[in-house]
SENU-605734 format. One line per 10 residues: number of its first residue (from 1); for each residue z, y, x of N, C-alpha, C. Coordinates in steps of 0.001 Angstrom, whole numbers, plus 500000, padded with zeros to 6 digits. Layout:
N
NUM = Z:Y:X:Z:Y:X:Z:Y:X ~ ...
This chain:
59
1 = 879553:291954:341235:880932:292064:341689:880999:291753:343182 ~ 881724:292576:343907:881845:292375:345362:882700:291160:345679 ~ 882356:290539:346781:883167:289419:347262:884552:289935:347621 ~ 885559:289313:347092:886934:289766:347315:887588:289075:348501 ~ 886805:288421:349322:887369:287754:350493:887508:286264:350275 ~ 887990:285624:351298:888130:284176:351285:889298:283783:350413 ~ 889056:282942:349436:890119:282455:348566:890838:281299:349260 ~ 892138:281396:349375:892910:280334:350011:893016:279145:349073 ~ 892578:278012:349550:892604:276788:348767:892890:275647:349727 ~ 894034:275022:349596:894468:273998:350548:893468:272854:350681
11 = 892721:272553:349626:891771:271440:349720:890617:271749:350655 ~ 890406:273012:350993:889330:273381:351912:889772:273406:353369 ~ 891046:273223:353627:891552:273258:354995:891382:271899:355649 ~ 891283:271907:356980:891418:270664:357727:892887:270292:357693 ~ 893195:269094:357263:894589:268707:357136:895048:267805:358267 ~ 894138:267309:359044:894512:266493:360196:893375:266524:361204 ~ 893717:266270:362447:892681:266253:363475:893277:266335:364859 ~ 892404:266462:365840:892806:266516:367239:892956:267962:367674 ~ 894014:268216:368435:894291:269549:368963:894332:269446:370483 ~ 893547:270269:371160:893486:270223:372622:893730:271603:373201
21 = 894342:271618:374368:894560:272864:375096:894404:272587:376581 ~ 894049:273599:377326:893868:273423:378759:894157:274703:379501 ~ 894183:274602:380827:894433:275793:381642:893391:275892:382749 ~ 893499:276929:383557:892498:277179:384594:892521:276135:385707 ~ 893602:275368:385832:893663:274328:386866:893049:273017:386391 ~ 892528:272996:385171:891873:271786:384678:892805:270815:384000 ~ 894048:271208:383758:894994:270333:383075:894781:270480:381574 ~ 894563:269352:380905:894261:269363:379475:895245:268464:378747 ~ 895736:268942:377625:896581:268132:376756:895889:267959:375418 ~ 895911:266739:374882:895275:266446:373602:896281:265713:372735
31 = 896412:266116:371482:897335:265455:370574:896739:265401:369178 ~ 897139:264418:368409:896720:264323:367013:897743:265053:366174 ~ 897291:265865:365242:898206:266624:364404:897810:266487:362939 ~ 898801:266566:362053:898556:266455:360620:899491:267376:359861 ~ 899055:267818:358702:899906:268645:357851:900428:267861:356654 ~ 900192:266556:356646:900700:265712:355561:902140:265329:355872 ~ 903103:266073:355356:904489:265788:355725:905104:264669:354893 ~ 904619:264422:353689:905228:263389:352844:904235:262308:352442 ~ 903115:262238:353124:902082:261268:352806:901964:260277:353955 ~ 901817:259010:353616:901638:257990:354653:900269:258179:355301
41 = 900272:258441:356584:899031:258686:357325:898904:257623:358404 ~ 897719:257043:358534:897465:256095:359618:897159:256891:360873 ~ 898149:256995:361753:897964:257738:362989:897125:256917:363952 ~ 896257:257564:364716:895438:256823:365681:896315:256219:366773 ~ 895859:255100:367313:896567:254489:368425:896516:255421:369620 ~ 897478:255268:370507:897497:256115:371699:896217:255899:372494 ~ 895660:256989:372935:894415:256954:373698:894594:257780:374950 ~ 894145:257268:376066:894203:258011:377320:892823:258571:377628 ~ 892804:259812:378061:891552:260481:378379:891495:260757:379871 ~ 890407:260392:380502:890181:260718:381896:889243:261916:381929
51 = 889806:263096:382101:889014:264320:382047:888776:264924:383422 ~ 889158:264228:384488:888935:264760:385826:887444:264887:386102 ~ 887080:265971:386723:885684:266188:387068:884855:266796:385954 ~ 885467:267032:384815:884742:267621:383686:885125:269087:383558 ~ 884866:269818:384600:885241:271241:384604:884092:272069:384052 ~ 884376:272766:382986:883391:273699:382449:884134:274900:381899 ~ 883501:276031:381968:884131:277264:381543:884292:277281:380028 ~ 885482:277633:379581:885726:277774:378144:885166:279103:377683 ~ 884447:279065:376593:883869:280303:376058:884385:280571:374672
């Protein structure tokens, strides 16, 4: 039987983690995100990132 594609199953998804975005001027934003809307989640403490001087091309 041929593979019918990826079966959607919520337990296989990443439900929380870090999300980062940046631009060509080197400005980067990082935030913690979660899809647990009704579950008590221990959010990480605020963290500051010093990313100056870490310029590398996004591929």
